[in-house]
N, CA and C of each residue as an Amber inpcrd file, in Angstrom:
protein
   156
 -42.5810000  10.7720000  11.7610000 -41.1800000  10.4190000  11.6650000
 -40.9910000   9.4000000  10.5350000 -39.9930000   9.6470000   9.7070000
 -39.7620000   8.7400000   8.5980000 -38.9830000   7.5100000   9.0610000
 -39.1680000   6.4300000   8.3660000 -38.5060000   5.1750000   8.7100000
 -37.0210000   5.2650000   8.4080000 -36.2090000   4.7480000   9.3000000
 -34.7720000   4.6980000   9.0690000 -34.4880000   3.6060000   8.0490000
 -33.4800000   3.7990000   7.2630000 -33.1240000   2.8210000   6.2480000
 -31.6510000   2.9540000   5.9050000 -31.0000000   1.8550000   5.6560000
 -29.5840000   1.8860000   5.2870000 -29.3490000   2.7340000   4.0300000
 -30.3440000   2.8240000   3.1810000 -30.1880000   3.5900000   1.9400000
 -30.0640000   5.0860000   2.1790000 -30.5210000   5.5790000   3.3350000
 -30.4410000   7.0090000   3.6240000 -29.5100000   7.3200000   4.7920000
 -28.7340000   6.3570000   5.2150000 -27.8300000   6.5600000   6.3440000
 -26.5030000   7.1480000   5.8660000 -25.9970000   8.1020000   6.6120000
 -24.7380000   8.7510000   6.2500000 -23.5560000   7.7810000   6.2940000
 -23.7090000   6.7020000   7.0290000 -22.5920000   5.7490000   7.1940000
 -22.7180000   4.5350000   6.2820000 -23.6210000   4.5530000   5.3080000
 -23.9040000   3.3520000   4.5100000 -22.7040000   2.8150000   3.7510000
 -21.7520000   3.6640000   3.3680000 -20.6140000   3.1720000   2.5910000
 -19.6350000   2.3490000   3.4270000 -19.5330000   2.6530000   4.7100000
 -18.5530000   1.9300000   5.5300000 -19.1800000   1.2900000   6.7600000
 -20.4560000   0.9380000   6.6750000 -21.1620000   0.3190000   7.7970000
 -20.9230000  -1.1970000   7.8060000 -20.5970000  -1.7170000   8.9760000
 -20.3940000  -3.1620000   9.1050000 -21.6450000  -3.8740000   9.6000000
 -22.7070000  -3.1220000   9.9060000 -23.9260000  -3.7040000  10.4680000
 -25.0640000  -3.8500000   9.4730000 -24.9860000  -3.1810000   8.3250000
 -26.1700000  -3.0580000   7.4640000 -26.7900000  -4.3780000   7.0380000
 -26.0340000  -5.4420000   6.9780000 -26.6130000  -6.7270000   6.5970000
 -26.8850000  -7.6230000   7.8050000 -26.5780000  -7.1330000   9.0000000
 -26.8000000  -7.9520000  10.1840000 -27.9020000  -7.4210000  11.0950000
 -28.4570000  -6.2510000  10.7930000 -29.5480000  -5.7030000  11.5890000
 -30.8350000  -6.3580000  11.1170000 -31.4900000  -7.0910000  12.0100000
 -32.6260000  -7.9250000  11.5880000 -33.8740000  -7.1390000  11.1850000
 -34.0060000  -5.8840000  11.6240000 -35.2140000  -5.1220000  11.2870000
 -34.9850000  -4.1480000  10.1410000 -33.9350000  -4.3320000   9.3750000
 -33.6730000  -3.4780000   8.2240000 -33.1270000  -2.1110000   8.5870000
 -32.6530000  -1.9720000   9.8080000 -32.0730000  -0.7070000  10.2370000
 -33.0510000   0.2380000  10.8980000 -34.2800000  -0.1990000  11.1340000
 -35.3040000   0.6800000  11.6940000 -34.9390000   1.1900000  13.0860000
 -34.1270000   0.4450000  13.8110000 -33.7190000   0.8760000  15.1490000
 -32.2070000   0.8430000  15.3060000 -31.4930000   1.1140000  14.2490000
 -30.0300000   1.0700000  14.2980000 -29.5150000   2.2170000  15.1730000
 -28.7080000   1.9290000  16.1830000 -28.2190000   2.9820000  17.0760000
 -27.2180000   3.9160000  16.3990000 -26.6550000   3.5080000  15.2740000
 -25.6650000   4.3210000  14.5690000 -26.2620000   5.1030000  13.4080000
 -27.5880000   5.0110000  13.2060000 -28.2280000   5.6770000  12.0770000
 -28.0660000   7.1870000  12.1780000 -27.6940000   7.7780000  11.0660000
 -27.6110000   9.2350000  10.9530000 -28.0480000   9.5950000   9.5460000
 -29.0380000  10.4630000   9.4320000 -29.5730000  10.8100000   8.1180000
 -28.5160000  11.5110000   7.2870000 -28.3710000  11.0890000   6.0400000
 -27.4130000  11.6930000   5.1130000 -28.0260000  12.9890000   4.5920000
 -27.4130000  14.1250000   4.9300000 -27.9780000  15.4120000   4.5350000
 -27.8230000  15.7030000   3.0470000 -27.0050000  14.8970000   2.3550000
 -26.8630000  15.1050000   0.9160000 -28.0530000  14.5380000   0.1430000
 -28.8840000  13.7200000   0.8040000 -30.0920000  13.1820000   0.1770000
 -31.2370000  14.1080000   0.5510000 -31.7770000  14.7930000  -0.4320000
 -32.8330000  15.7690000  -0.2060000 -34.1940000  15.0950000  -0.1710000
 -35.0540000  15.5720000   0.7380000 -36.4360000  15.1020000   0.7690000
 -37.1670000  15.7050000  -0.4110000 -38.0440000  14.9230000  -1.0180000
 -38.8530000  15.4560000  -2.1020000 -40.1670000  15.9320000  -1.5180000
 -40.5900000  17.1120000  -1.9360000 -41.8400000  17.6670000  -1.4520000
 -42.9570000  17.2920000  -2.4120000 -44.1000000  16.8650000  -1.8580000
 -45.2220000  16.5590000  -2.7590000 -45.7190000  17.8430000  -3.4010000
 -46.2110000  17.7670000  -4.6230000 -46.7010000  18.9770000  -5.2920000
 -47.8620000  19.5680000  -4.4970000 -47.8520000  20.8850000  -4.3600000
 -48.9270000  21.5410000  -3.6050000 -50.1850000  21.6040000  -4.4510000
 -51.2970000  21.6420000  -3.7800000 -52.5860000  21.7070000  -4.4730000
 -53.1480000  23.1180000  -4.4230000 -52.2840000  24.0890000  -4.5550000
 -52.7430000  25.4730000  -4.4910000 -53.4240000  25.8650000  -5.7970000
 -54.2620000  26.9060000  -5.7200000 -54.9620000  27.3970000  -6.9140000
 -54.0030000  28.0300000  -7.9080000 -52.8750000  28.5420000  -7.4190000
 -51.8960000  29.1960000  -8.2910000 -51.2560000  28.2110000  -9.2700000
 -51.0800000  26.9640000  -8.8460000 -50.4170000  25.9970000  -9.7130000
 -51.3720000  25.3620000 -10.7170000 -52.6800000  25.5320000 -10.5310000
 -53.6790000  24.9580000 -11.4380000 -54.6450000  26.0450000 -11.9000000
 -54.2440000  26.8300000 -12.9000000 -55.1660000  27.8900000 -13.3820000
 -56.4020000  27.2930000 -14.0190000 -57.5070000  27.9890000 -13.9040000
 -58.7710000  27.4840000 -14.4650000 -59.0110000  28.0010000 -15.8530000
């Protein structure tokens, strides 16, 4: 599970708690992942991507 963070919360623009949560938002009850922020996939180590 990834760590919650105000930077990836869907409510970050209008949140009144982001500077008052003492753990940086790790357990914020209002946290909701912003679906417009895409996860980056690490490059695969397949043989197809690295020809010899």
